[in-house]
A tleap script that builds the chain and sets N, CA, C and O, in Angstrom:
source leaprc.protein.ff14SB
mol = sequence {
  NMET SER ASN THR VAL ARG LEU LEU ALA PHE
  ALA GLY ALA ARG ASP VAL LEU GLY ALA SER
  GLU LEU VAL PHE PRO LEU ASP ALA PRO CYS
  THR ALA GLU GLU LEU LEU HIE HIE VAL CYS
  SER ARG PHE PRO ALA LEU VAL PRO TYR ARG
  ARG SER ILE ARG VAL ALA VAL ASN GLY ALA
  TYR ALA ARG PRO ASP GLU GLU VAL ARG SER
  GLY ASP GLU VAL ALA LEU ILE PRO PRO VAL
  ALA GLY CGLY
}
set mol.1.N position { 24.248 44.057 41.004 }
set mol.1.CA position { 23.279 42.990 41.185 }
set mol.1.C position { 23.480 41.950 40.085 }
set mol.1.O position { 23.625 42.304 38.915 }
set mol.2.N position { 23.491 40.679 40.454 }
set mol.2.CA position { 23.702 39.635 39.459 }
set mol.2.C position { 22.409 39.357 38.704 }
set mol.2.O position { 21.309 39.577 39.212 }
set mol.3.N position { 22.567 38.874 37.493 }
set mol.3.CA position { 21.420 38.519 36.671 }
set mol.3.C position { 21.050 37.076 36.946 }
set mol.3.O position { 21.850 36.166 36.728 }
set mol.4.N position { 19.842 36.872 37.421 }
set mol.4.CA position { 19.375 35.529 37.739 }
set mol.4.C position { 17.900 35.398 37.377 }
set mol.4.O position { 17.191 36.390 37.206 }
set mol.5.N position { 17.459 34.150 37.264 }
set mol.5.CA position { 16.043 33.844 37.154 }
set mol.5.C position { 15.690 32.898 38.292 }
set mol.5.O position { 16.543 32.168 38.796 }
set mol.6.N position { 14.441 32.920 38.683 }
set mol.6.CA position { 13.940 31.977 39.679 }
set mol.6.C position { 13.457 30.764 38.899 }
set mol.6.O position { 12.492 30.853 38.140 }
set mol.7.N position { 14.116 29.648 39.082 }
set mol.7.CA position { 13.834 28.433 38.326 }
set mol.7.C position { 12.992 27.495 39.186 }
set mol.7.O position { 13.404 27.095 40.274 }
set mol.8.N position { 11.814 27.151 38.687 }
set mol.8.CA position { 10.922 26.215 39.366 }
set mol.8.C position { 10.936 24.904 38.598 }
set mol.8.O position { 10.884 24.907 37.368 }
set mol.9.N position { 11.004 23.791 39.303 }
set mol.9.CA position { 11.050 22.483 38.650 }
set mol.9.C position { 9.973 21.586 39.245 }
set mol.9.O position { 9.740 21.583 40.454 }
set mol.10.N position { 9.328 20.833 38.377 }
set mol.10.CA position { 8.227 19.975 38.795 }
set mol.10.C position { 8.488 18.533 38.391 }
set mol.10.O position { 9.214 18.262 37.435 }
set mol.11.N position { 7.886 17.613 39.135 }
set mol.11.CA position { 7.919 16.172 38.855 }
set mol.11.C position { 9.353 15.679 38.629 }
set mol.11.O position { 10.221 15.909 39.472 }
set mol.12.N position { 9.611 15.009 37.508 }
set mol.12.CA position { 10.934 14.443 37.230 }
set mol.12.C position { 12.027 15.486 37.155 }
set mol.12.O position { 13.166 15.219 37.540 }
set mol.13.N position { 11.696 16.683 36.660 }
set mol.13.CA position { 12.696 17.757 36.596 }
set mol.13.C position { 13.139 18.149 38.004 }
set mol.13.O position { 14.317 18.424 38.233 }
set mol.14.N position { 12.207 18.174 38.934 }
set mol.14.CA position { 12.540 18.488 40.332 }
set mol.14.C position { 13.475 17.426 40.895 }
set mol.14.O position { 14.428 17.743 41.608 }
set mol.15.N position { 13.201 16.171 40.575 }
set mol.15.CA position { 14.055 15.084 41.061 }
set mol.15.C position { 15.483 15.225 40.535 }
set mol.15.O position { 16.443 15.018 41.276 }
set mol.16.N position { 15.620 15.574 39.262 }
set mol.16.CA position { 16.947 15.724 38.654 }
set mol.16.C position { 17.691 16.909 39.252 }
set mol.16.O position { 18.882 16.803 39.548 }
set mol.17.N position { 17.007 18.037 39.434 }
set mol.17.CA position { 17.653 19.234 39.969 }
set mol.17.C position { 17.901 19.131 41.471 }
set mol.17.O position { 18.741 19.850 42.014 }
set mol.18.N position { 17.177 18.243 42.141 }
set mol.18.CA position { 17.352 18.074 43.577 }
set mol.18.C position { 16.667 19.140 44.406 }
set mol.18.O position { 16.900 19.237 45.611 }
set mol.19.N position { 15.823 19.943 43.771 }
set mol.19.CA position { 15.095 21.004 44.471 }
set mol.19.C position { 13.917 21.429 43.604 }
set mol.19.O position { 13.944 21.277 42.383 }
set mol.20.N position { 12.893 21.958 44.243 }
set mol.20.CA position { 11.748 22.444 43.476 }
set mol.20.C position { 11.945 23.884 43.019 }
set mol.20.O position { 11.237 24.370 42.137 }
set mol.21.N position { 12.905 24.551 43.622 }
set mol.21.CA position { 13.166 25.949 43.262 }
set mol.21.C position { 14.636 26.259 43.477 }
set mol.21.O position { 15.232 25.834 44.467 }
set mol.22.N position { 15.217 27.003 42.543 }
set mol.22.CA position { 16.581 27.477 42.735 }
set mol.22.C position { 16.796 28.751 41.937 }
set mol.22.O position { 16.043 29.065 41.015 }
set mol.23.N position { 17.824 29.464 42.306 }
set mol.23.CA position { 18.204 30.682 41.589 }
set mol.23.C position { 19.244 30.273 40.558 }
set mol.23.O position { 20.261 29.664 40.890 }
set mol.24.N position { 18.974 30.616 39.298 }
set mol.24.CA position { 19.852 30.192 38.209 }
set mol.24.C position { 20.483 31.421 37.577 }
set mol.24.O position { 19.776 32.375 37.252 }
set mol.25.N position { 21.811 31.421 37.394 }
set mol.25.CA position { 22.485 32.589 36.814 }
set mol.25.C position { 22.129 32.777 35.342 }
set mol.25.O position { 21.927 31.814 34.602 }
set mol.26.N position { 22.060 34.021 34.950 }
set mol.26.CA position { 21.743 34.384 33.573 }
set mol.26.C position { 22.772 35.405 33.132 }
set mol.26.O position { 22.778 36.533 33.625 }
set mol.27.N position { 23.650 35.021 32.202 }
set mol.27.CA position { 24.707 35.925 31.747 }
set mol.27.C position { 24.147 37.129 31.013 }
set mol.27.O position { 24.663 38.239 31.136 }
set mol.28.N position { 23.096 36.905 30.253 }
set mol.28.CA position { 22.467 37.957 29.452 }
set mol.28.C position { 21.070 37.468 29.100 }
set mol.28.O position { 20.777 36.281 29.247 }
set mol.29.N position { 20.207 38.358 28.642 }
set mol.29.CA position { 18.905 37.871 28.192 }
set mol.29.C position { 19.100 36.767 27.153 }
set mol.29.O position { 20.024 36.822 26.341 }
set mol.30.N position { 18.230 35.773 27.189 }
set mol.30.CA position { 18.314 34.663 26.247 }
set mol.30.C position { 16.902 34.186 25.961 }
set mol.30.O position { 15.943 34.682 26.552 }
set mol.31.N position { 16.773 33.238 25.067 }
set mol.31.CA position { 15.457 32.683 24.778 }
set mol.31.C position { 15.153 31.547 25.754 }
set mol.31.O position { 16.043 31.056 26.449 }
set mol.32.N position { 13.899 31.144 25.794 }
set mol.32.CA position { 13.507 30.023 26.647 }
set mol.32.C position { 14.275 28.761 26.248 }
set mol.32.O position { 14.699 27.990 27.110 }
set mol.33.N position { 14.451 28.555 24.947 }
set mol.33.CA position { 15.195 27.385 24.463 }
set mol.33.C position { 16.662 27.445 24.892 }
set mol.33.O position { 17.232 26.434 25.302 }
set mol.34.N position { 17.265 28.618 24.800 }
set mol.34.CA position { 18.665 28.768 25.217 }
set mol.34.C position { 18.817 28.540 26.718 }
set mol.34.O position { 19.792 27.932 27.160 }
set mol.35.N position { 17.858 29.023 27.499 }
set mol.35.CA position { 17.922 28.811 28.943 }
set mol.35.C position { 17.820 27.321 29.262 }
set mol.35.O position { 18.558 26.813 30.106 }
set mol.36.N position { 16.913 26.626 28.592 }
set mol.36.CA position { 16.787 25.187 28.813 }
set mol.36.C position { 18.097 24.478 28.463 }
set mol.36.O position { 18.501 23.542 29.153 }
set mol.37.N position { 18.752 24.919 27.405 }
set mol.37.CA position { 20.065 24.359 27.037 }
set mol.37.C position { 21.078 24.588 28.167 }
set mol.37.O position { 21.828 23.676 28.519 }
set mol.38.N position { 21.103 25.798 28.735 }
set mol.38.CA position { 22.037 26.108 29.829 }
set mol.38.C position { 21.743 25.248 31.062 }
set mol.38.O position { 22.659 24.755 31.720 }
set mol.39.N position { 20.456 25.075 31.364 }
set mol.39.CA position { 20.079 24.255 32.520 }
set mol.39.C position { 20.520 22.805 32.289 }
set mol.39.O position { 21.048 22.164 33.197 }
set mol.40.N position { 20.304 22.294 31.078 }
set mol.40.CA position { 20.719 20.917 30.764 }
set mol.40.C position { 22.237 20.763 30.804 }
set mol.40.O position { 22.744 19.694 31.144 }
set mol.41.N position { 22.957 21.819 30.462 }
set mol.41.CA position { 24.424 21.767 30.546 }
set mol.41.C position { 24.882 21.654 31.991 }
set mol.41.O position { 25.852 20.958 32.291 }
set mol.42.N position { 24.187 22.334 32.875 }
set mol.42.CA position { 24.543 22.295 34.295 }
set mol.42.C position { 24.041 21.019 34.972 }
set mol.42.O position { 24.651 20.531 35.924 }
set mol.43.N position { 22.928 20.488 34.475 }
set mol.43.CA position { 22.324 19.275 35.035 }
set mol.43.C position { 22.153 18.247 33.913 }
set mol.43.O position { 21.048 18.083 33.396 }
set mol.44.N position { 23.233 17.551 33.529 }
set mol.44.CA position { 23.190 16.631 32.384 }
set mol.44.C position { 22.133 15.531 32.491 }
set mol.44.O position { 21.677 15.024 31.466 }
set mol.45.N position { 21.738 15.157 33.691 }
set mol.45.CA position { 20.708 14.119 33.836 }
set mol.45.C position { 19.356 14.584 33.298 }
set mol.45.O position { 18.451 13.770 33.113 }
set mol.46.N position { 19.213 15.874 33.049 }
set mol.46.CA position { 17.973 16.425 32.506 }
set mol.46.C position { 17.897 16.273 30.981 }
set mol.46.O position { 16.816 16.384 30.403 }
set mol.47.N position { 19.024 16.023 30.336 }
set mol.47.CA position { 19.084 15.964 28.863 }
set mol.47.C position { 18.066 14.987 28.260 }
set mol.47.O position { 17.422 15.348 27.275 }
set mol.48.N position { 17.885 13.772 28.792 }
set mol.48.CA position { 16.914 12.859 28.178 }
set mol.48.C position { 15.480 13.404 28.169 }
set mol.48.O position { 14.665 12.971 27.355 }
set mol.49.N position { 15.168 14.332 29.047 }
set mol.49.CA position { 13.817 14.892 29.146 }
set mol.49.C position { 13.658 16.196 28.367 }
set mol.49.O position { 12.556 16.734 28.268 }
set mol.50.N position { 14.747 16.694 27.822 }
set mol.50.CA position { 14.757 18.046 27.243 }
set mol.50.C position { 13.672 18.264 26.188 }
set mol.50.O position { 13.003 19.297 26.200 }
set mol.51.N position { 13.494 17.325 25.297 }
set mol.51.CA position { 12.528 17.511 24.204 }
set mol.51.C position { 11.088 17.539 24.694 }
set mol.51.O position { 10.219 18.091 24.019 }
set mol.52.N position { 10.822 16.957 25.850 }
set mol.52.CA position { 9.442 16.893 26.333 }
set mol.52.C position { 9.119 17.931 27.404 }
set mol.52.O position { 7.961 18.066 27.797 }
set mol.53.N position { 10.109 18.655 27.876 }
set mol.53.CA position { 9.870 19.663 28.914 }
set mol.53.C position { 9.264 20.913 28.294 }
set mol.53.O position { 9.748 21.416 27.280 }
set mol.54.N position { 8.200 21.405 28.917 }
set mol.54.CA position { 7.620 22.693 28.529 }
set mol.54.C position { 8.206 23.745 29.462 }
set mol.54.O position { 8.431 23.488 30.645 }
set mol.55.N position { 8.447 24.921 28.918 }
set mol.55.CA position { 8.985 26.036 29.697 }
set mol.55.C position { 7.889 27.082 29.837 }
set mol.55.O position { 7.249 27.461 28.857 }
set mol.56.N position { 7.681 27.541 31.055 }
set mol.56.CA position { 6.745 28.634 31.309 }
set mol.56.C position { 7.541 29.804 31.876 }
set mol.56.O position { 8.418 29.623 32.721 }
set mol.57.N position { 7.227 30.996 31.406 }
set mol.57.CA position { 7.888 32.209 31.881 }
set mol.57.C position { 6.827 33.106 32.506 }
set mol.57.O position { 5.852 33.489 31.861 }
set mol.58.N position { 7.040 33.428 33.768 }
set mol.58.CA position { 6.116 34.289 34.506 }
set mol.58.C position { 4.675 33.788 34.426 }
set mol.58.O position { 3.741 34.567 34.238 }
set mol.59.N position { 4.512 32.462 34.574 }
set mol.59.CA position { 3.187 31.867 34.679 }
set mol.59.C position { 2.501 31.507 33.379 }
set mol.59.O position { 1.366 31.033 33.404 }
set mol.60.N position { 3.151 31.714 32.239 }
set mol.60.CA position { 2.539 31.377 30.948 }
set mol.60.C position { 3.513 30.538 30.128 }
set mol.60.O position { 4.718 30.788 30.122 }
set mol.61.N position { 2.965 29.534 29.432 }
set mol.61.CA position { 3.829 28.730 28.569 }
set mol.61.C position { 4.543 29.634 27.578 }
set mol.61.O position { 3.949 30.552 27.014 }
set mol.62.N position { 5.824 29.361 27.374 }
set mol.62.CA position { 6.664 30.211 26.523 }
set mol.62.C position { 6.966 29.517 25.199 }
set mol.62.O position { 7.141 28.300 25.147 }
set mol.63.N position { 7.024 30.296 24.152 }
set mol.63.CA position { 7.526 29.804 22.867 }
set mol.63.C position { 9.032 29.605 23.014 }
set mol.63.O position { 9.654 30.274 23.839 }
set mol.64.N position { 9.633 28.708 22.241 }
set mol.64.CA position { 11.087 28.506 22.337 }
set mol.64.C position { 11.887 29.785 22.104 }
set mol.64.O position { 12.969 29.949 22.667 }
set mol.65.N position { 11.359 30.695 21.274 }
set mol.65.CA position { 12.088 31.928 20.960 }
set mol.65.C position { 11.722 33.103 21.868 }
set mol.65.O position { 12.172 34.227 21.643 }
set mol.66.N position { 10.911 32.846 22.888 }
set mol.66.CA position { 10.525 33.920 23.812 }
set mol.66.C position { 11.711 34.325 24.685 }
set mol.66.O position { 12.448 33.473 25.182 }
set mol.67.N position { 11.884 35.617 24.864 }
set mol.67.CA position { 13.021 36.120 25.637 }
set mol.67.C position { 12.801 35.925 27.136 }
set mol.67.O position { 11.708 36.146 27.657 }
set mol.68.N position { 13.859 35.511 27.803 }
set mol.68.CA position { 13.886 35.376 29.259 }
set mol.68.C position { 14.852 36.425 29.775 }
set mol.68.O position { 15.973 36.555 29.283 }
set mol.69.N position { 14.398 37.179 30.783 }
set mol.69.CA position { 15.218 38.265 31.324 }
set mol.69.C position { 15.488 38.041 32.814 }
set mol.69.O position { 14.803 37.267 33.482 }
set mol.70.N position { 16.482 38.726 33.296 }
set mol.70.CA position { 16.803 38.674 34.720 }
set mol.70.C position { 15.560 39.027 35.532 }
set mol.70.O position { 14.835 39.967 35.206 }
set mol.71.N position { 15.330 38.262 36.588 }
set mol.71.CA position { 14.191 38.500 37.457 }
set mol.71.C position { 12.958 37.700 37.089 }
set mol.71.O position { 12.007 37.646 37.868 }
set mol.72.N position { 12.950 37.073 35.909 }
set mol.72.CA position { 11.799 36.271 35.496 }
set mol.72.C position { 11.700 35.001 36.332 }
set mol.72.O position { 12.691 34.511 36.874 }
set mol.73.N position { 10.482 34.483 36.422 }
set mol.73.CA position { 10.239 33.183 37.032 }
set mol.73.C position { 10.057 32.189 35.890 }
set mol.73.O position { 9.175 32.357 35.048 }
set mol.74.N position { 10.883 31.166 35.865 }
set mol.74.CA position { 10.863 30.182 34.782 }
set mol.74.C position { 10.553 28.815 35.375 }
set mol.74.O position { 11.235 28.354 36.290 }
set mol.75.N position { 9.514 28.170 34.843 }
set mol.75.CA position { 9.132 26.845 35.317 }
set mol.75.C position { 9.475 25.798 34.268 }
set mol.75.O position { 9.230 25.994 33.078 }
set mol.76.N position { 10.040 24.695 34.715 }
set mol.76.CA position { 10.312 23.537 33.859 }
set mol.76.C position { 9.235 22.503 34.151 }
set mol.76.O position { 9.147 21.974 35.259 }
set mol.77.N position { 8.413 22.221 33.137 }
set mol.77.CA position { 7.256 21.359 33.336 }
set mol.77.C position { 7.370 20.140 32.426 }
set mol.77.O position { 7.151 20.238 31.218 }
set mol.78.N position { 7.715 18.989 33.011 }
set mol.78.CA position { 7.791 17.765 32.211 }
set mol.78.C position { 6.375 17.238 31.949 }
set mol.78.O position { 5.417 17.705 32.566 }
set mol.79.N position { 6.240 16.271 31.042 }
set mol.79.CA position { 4.917 15.698 30.794 }
set mol.79.C position { 4.355 15.093 32.079 }
set mol.79.O position { 5.090 14.564 32.914 }
set mol.80.N position { 3.064 15.184 32.209 }
set mol.80.CA position { 2.394 14.649 33.390 }
set mol.80.C position { 1.609 13.416 32.965 }
set mol.80.O position { 0.886 13.444 31.969 }
set mol.81.N position { 1.753 12.350 33.714 }
set mol.81.CA position { 1.022 11.119 33.424 }
set mol.81.C position { 0.331 10.654 34.696 }
set mol.81.O position { 0.729 11.014 35.804 }
set mol.82.N position { -0.653 9.893 34.528 }
set mol.82.CA position { -1.341 9.356 35.691 }
set mol.82.C position { -2.795 9.120 35.369 }
set mol.82.O position { -3.249 9.318 34.242 }
set mol.83.N position { -3.496 8.700 36.366 }
set mol.83.CA position { -4.894 8.405 36.086 }
set mol.83.C position { -5.741 8.478 37.300 }
set mol.83.O position { -6.949 8.254 37.224 }
savepdb mol mol.pdb
quit
């Protein structure tokens, strides 16, 4: 069985990824920050948003050093604006 996470993308991140959900390969357990780096490497148009994107793992906001494991649900949440 391959190691993957279910990647959810919202707002501008969804536009960059071209989908609201995708399966993303995971070579080994990594931190939330490392996963975001891998996603930005695969989707370079996401790089300008990297510093402002919040990462949630399994429904809760994650610290940058929080471990992400195969089978986790990871959400990329850019800043929300509006009124």
